[in-house]
Structure formats: structure tokens, C-alpha cells
Backbone as JSON Lines, residues from 0, in Angstrom:
{"i":0,"aa":"X","n":[0.85,-1.18,0.0],"ca":[0.0,0.0,0.0],"c":[0.89,1.24,0.0]}
{"i":1,"aa":"X","n":[0.62,2.16,-0.92],"ca":[1.42,3.36,-1.03],"c":[0.66,4.53,-0.39]}
{"i":2,"aa":"X","n":[1.3,5.21,0.53],"ca":[0.68,6.35,1.18],"c":[1.06,7.62,0.43]}
{"i":3,"aa":"X","n":[0.1,8.49,0.23],"ca":[0.32,9.76,-0.45],"c":[0.66,10.8,0.61]}
{"i":4,"aa":"X","n":[1.66,11.63,0.33],"ca":[2.04,12.65,1.3],"c":[0.95,13.71,1.39]}
{"i":5,"aa":"X","n":[0.94,14.41,2.5],"ca":[-0.05,15.46,2.73],"c":[0.08,16.56,1.67]}
{"i":6,"aa":"X","n":[1.29,16.88,1.28],"ca":[1.49,17.93,0.27],"c":[1.0,17.47,-1.1]}
{"i":7,"aa":"X","n":[1.21,16.21,-1.43],"ca":[0.72,15.69,-2.71],"c":[-0.81,15.71,-2.74]}
{"i":8,"aa":"X","n":[-1.43,15.32,-1.64],"ca":[-2.88,15.31,-1.57],"c":[-3.42,16.74,-1.64]}
{"i":9,"aa":"X","n":[-2.77,17.66,-0.96],"ca":[-3.19,19.06,-1.0],"c":[-3.11,19.61,-2.42]}
{"i":10,"aa":"X","n":[-2.07,19.25,-3.13],"ca":[-1.92,19.69,-4.52],"c":[-3.08,19.16,-5.36]}
{"i":11,"aa":"X","n":[-3.44,17.92,-5.14],"ca":[-4.57,17.31,-5.86],"c":[-5.86,18.07,-5.55]}
{"i":12,"aa":"X","n":[-6.1,18.39,-4.29],"ca":[-7.31,19.11,-3.87],"c":[-7.31,20.52,-4.45]}
{"i":13,"aa":"X","n":[-6.17,21.2,-4.39],"ca":[-6.07,22.58,-4.89],"c":[-6.3,22.64,-6.39]}
{"i":14,"aa":"X","n":[-5.87,21.61,-7.12],"ca":[-6.06,21.58,-8.57],"c":[-7.5,21.3,-8.98]}
{"i":15,"aa":"X","n":[-8.28,20.64,-8.12],"ca":[-9.69,20.32,-8.44],"c":[-10.56,20.53,-7.2]}
{"i":16,"aa":"X","n":[-10.63,21.76,-6.7],"ca":[-11.39,22.0,-5.46],"c":[-12.88,21.72,-5.59]}
{"i":17,"aa":"X","n":[-13.41,21.73,-6.8],"ca":[-14.84,21.46,-6.98],"c":[-15.19,20.0,-6.69]}
{"i":18,"aa":"X","n":[-14.18,19.13,-6.6],"ca":[-14.41,17.71,-6.29],"c":[-14.45,17.44,-4.78]}
{"i":19,"aa":"X","n":[-14.21,18.48,-3.97],"ca":[-14.06,18.29,-2.52],"c":[-14.91,19.29,-1.75]}
{"i":20,"aa":"X","n":[-15.04,19.01,-0.43],"ca":[-15.7,19.91,0.49],"c":[-15.06,19.75,1.87]}
{"i":21,"aa":"X","n":[-15.32,20.69,2.78],"ca":[-14.7,20.69,4.1],"c":[-15.77,20.42,5.15]}
{"i":22,"aa":"X","n":[-15.51,19.44,6.02],"ca":[-16.44,19.12,7.1],"c":[-16.45,20.27,8.11]}
{"i":23,"aa":"X","n":[-17.65,20.74,8.46],"ca":[-17.76,21.81,9.46],"c":[-17.53,21.28,10.87]}
{"i":24,"aa":"X","n":[-17.59,19.97,11.07],"ca":[-17.39,19.41,12.4],"c":[-15.92,19.27,12.78]}
{"i":25,"aa":"X","n":[-15.13,18.7,11.87],"ca":[-13.73,18.42,12.21],"c":[-12.71,19.07,11.26]}
{"i":26,"aa":"X","n":[-13.17,19.64,10.16],"ca":[-12.27,20.3,9.23],"c":[-11.62,19.39,8.21]}
{"i":27,"aa":"X","n":[-12.04,18.15,8.16],"ca":[-11.47,17.21,7.19],"c":[-11.93,17.57,5.78]}
{"i":28,"aa":"X","n":[-11.05,17.42,4.81],"ca":[-11.4,17.6,3.41],"c":[-11.83,16.24,2.87]}
{"i":29,"aa":"X","n":[-13.05,16.19,2.33],"ca":[-13.6,14.93,1.81],"c":[-14.1,15.14,0.39]}
{"i":30,"aa":"X","n":[-14.3,14.06,-0.33],"ca":[-14.84,14.13,-1.69],"c":[-16.3,14.57,-1.65]}
{"i":31,"aa":"X","n":[-16.75,15.19,-2.72],"ca":[-18.12,15.69,-2.81],"c":[-19.16,14.61,-2.57]}
{"i":32,"aa":"X","n":[-18.88,13.36,-2.97],"ca":[-19.91,12.32,-2.87],"c":[-20.2,11.87,-1.44]}
{"i":33,"aa":"X","n":[-19.37,12.24,-0.47],"ca":[-19.65,11.89,0.92],"c":[-20.83,12.72,1.43]}
{"i":34,"aa":"X","n":[-21.78,12.07,2.09],"ca":[-22.88,12.82,2.69],"c":[-22.7,12.94,4.2]}
{"i":35,"aa":"X","n":[-21.84,12.08,4.77],"ca":[-21.5,12.11,6.19],"c":[-19.98,12.02,6.3]}
{"i":36,"aa":"X","n":[-19.41,12.81,7.17],"ca":[-17.95,12.79,7.37],"c":[-17.53,11.45,7.95]}
{"i":37,"aa":"X","n":[-16.54,10.78,7.33],"ca":[-16.09,9.49,7.85],"c":[-15.34,9.61,9.18]}
{"i":38,"aa":"X","n":[-14.9,10.79,9.54],"ca":[-14.16,10.97,10.78],"c":[-15.07,11.27,11.97]}
{"i":39,"aa":"X","n":[-15.93,12.29,11.81],"ca":[-16.73,12.73,12.97],"c":[-18.24,12.52,12.78]}
{"i":40,"aa":"X","n":[-18.64,12.03,11.62],"ca":[-20.03,11.73,11.3],"c":[-20.93,12.97,11.2]}
{"i":41,"aa":"X","n":[-20.32,14.13,11.03],"ca":[-21.09,15.35,10.81],"c":[-21.68,15.32,9.4]}
{"i":42,"aa":"X","n":[-22.69,16.12,9.18],"ca":[-23.32,16.15,7.87],"c":[-23.39,17.57,7.29]}
{"i":43,"aa":"X","n":[-22.67,18.5,7.87],"ca":[-22.61,19.86,7.34],"c":[-21.22,20.11,6.76]}
{"i":44,"aa":"X","n":[-21.21,20.68,5.58],"ca":[-19.95,20.88,4.87],"c":[-19.88,22.27,4.25]}
{"i":45,"aa":"X","n":[-18.67,22.8,4.16],"ca":[-18.4,24.0,3.39],"c":[-18.06,23.55,1.98]}
{"i":46,"aa":"X","n":[-18.76,24.06,1.01],"ca":[-18.56,23.59,-0.36],"c":[-17.92,24.62,-1.27]}
{"i":47,"aa":"X","n":[-17.73,25.85,-0.79],"ca":[-17.14,26.84,-1.69],"c":[-15.65,26.55,-1.89]}
{"i":48,"aa":"X","n":[-15.19,26.75,-3.09],"ca":[-13.84,26.36,-3.48],"c":[-12.77,27.09,-2.68]}
{"i":49,"aa":"X","n":[-13.02,28.33,-2.29],"ca":[-12.03,29.08,-1.5],"c":[-11.78,28.4,-0.16]}
{"i":50,"aa":"X","n":[-12.84,27.93,0.5],"ca":[-12.7,27.23,1.78],"c":[-11.94,25.92,1.62]}
{"i":51,"aa":"X","n":[-12.21,25.21,0.54],"ca":[-11.54,23.93,0.28],"c":[-10.05,24.16,0.07]}
{"i":52,"aa":"X","n":[-9.69,25.13,-0.75],"ca":[-8.28,25.42,-1.04],"c":[-7.57,25.88,0.23]}
{"i":53,"aa":"X","n":[-8.2,26.77,0.98],"ca":[-7.6,27.28,2.21],"c":[-7.33,26.15,3.2]}
{"i":54,"aa":"X","n":[-8.29,25.25,3.37],"ca":[-8.13,24.14,4.32],"c":[-7.07,23.15,3.84]}
{"i":55,"aa":"X","n":[-7.01,22.9,2.54],"ca":[-5.99,22.0,2.0],"c":[-4.59,22.56,2.27]}
{"i":56,"aa":"X","n":[-4.43,23.85,2.1],"ca":[-3.13,24.48,2.38],"c":[-2.78,24.36,3.85]}
{"i":57,"aa":"X","n":[-3.76,24.6,4.72],"ca":[-3.53,24.47,6.17],"c":[-3.11,23.05,6.54]}
{"i":58,"aa":"X","n":[-3.85,22.06,6.03],"ca":[-3.54,20.67,6.36],"c":[-2.19,20.22,5.83]}
{"i":59,"aa":"X","n":[-1.81,20.73,4.66],"ca":[-0.52,20.35,4.07],"c":[0.65,20.86,4.91]}
{"i":60,"aa":"X","n":[0.44,21.97,5.59],"ca":[1.54,22.55,6.37],"c":[1.58,22.04,7.81]}
{"i":61,"aa":"X","n":[0.59,21.26,8.22],"ca":[0.55,20.71,9.57],"c":[1.1,19.29,9.59]}
{"i":62,"aa":"X","n":[1.61,18.9,10.74],"ca":[2.03,17.52,10.92],"c":[0.79,16.65,11.09]}
{"i":63,"aa":"X","n":[0.83,15.45,10.55],"ca":[-0.31,14.53,10.67],"c":[-0.52,14.15,12.12]}
{"i":64,"aa":"X","n":[-1.79,14.22,12.56],"ca":[-2.13,13.86,13.94],"c":[-3.03,12.64,14.0]}
{"i":65,"aa":"X","n":[-3.68,12.32,12.9],"ca":[-4.6,11.18,12.91],"c":[-3.86,9.89,12.58]}
{"i":66,"aa":"X","n":[-4.43,8.8,13.0],"ca":[-3.86,7.48,12.73],"c":[-4.3,6.99,11.36]}
{"i":67,"aa":"X","n":[-3.4,6.32,10.65],"ca":[-3.72,5.71,9.37],"c":[-3.23,4.26,9.43]}
{"i":68,"aa":"X","n":[-3.57,3.47,8.42],"ca":[-3.11,2.09,8.39],"c":[-1.59,1.99,8.44]}
{"i":69,"aa":"X","n":[-0.9,2.98,7.92],"ca":[0.55,2.97,7.94],"c":[1.14,3.08,9.33]}
{"i":70,"aa":"X","n":[0.33,3.51,10.32],"ca":[0.81,3.66,11.68],"c":[0.79,2.34,12.47]}
{"i":71,"aa":"X","n":[0.17,1.3,11.91],"ca":[0.0,0.05,12.64],"c":[0.91,-1.04,12.06]}
{"i":72,"aa":"X","n":[1.39,-1.9,12.94],"ca":[2.23,-3.03,12.53],"c":[1.37,-4.28,12.56]}
{"i":73,"aa":"X","n":[1.15,-4.89,11.4],"ca":[0.28,-6.06,11.29],"c":[1.05,-7.37,11.21]}
{"i":74,"aa":"X","n":[2.29,-7.38,11.67],"ca":[3.08,-8.62,11.62],"c":[2.67,-9.61,12.66]}
């Protein structure tokens, strides 16, 4: 499994902000097709492209705090 860096993902979001939205509950950037945030289960989102780009830039410059599959050892 290949993990994408935060900066690479932010670049992807910034290039196509209309494909994403920002959760008002936790600030996670998710794809437009999500109706509920997979992190906090909120259902309110900011959909304007400026908010999406701004949040992607913020997240790219922060250190990752959430756990991902890459953080676990399955041996």
C-alpha cells in the first residue's frame, strides 16, 4: 500500500477543489460524494472552493495527527 504525502494530496485538492468539500465538524477535506464525514459523522460541509483550497493548504503545512493504516504493525 502506497501512502500519499499530505502535500501531494493538498496539490490534488487545490487543482480540483470542486471535487471536494470541508467538514464543518472536524475540518477534514472529503470528496463531494460523501454525505457524512467518515471521521466525525457530521453532515454539514463548506462547499465553496475558496474554503476547500484554504483548508488543503492548512492541512498540508501541519504535521499529521490522525492514525492511518501505515501507523500500525500487522506482523
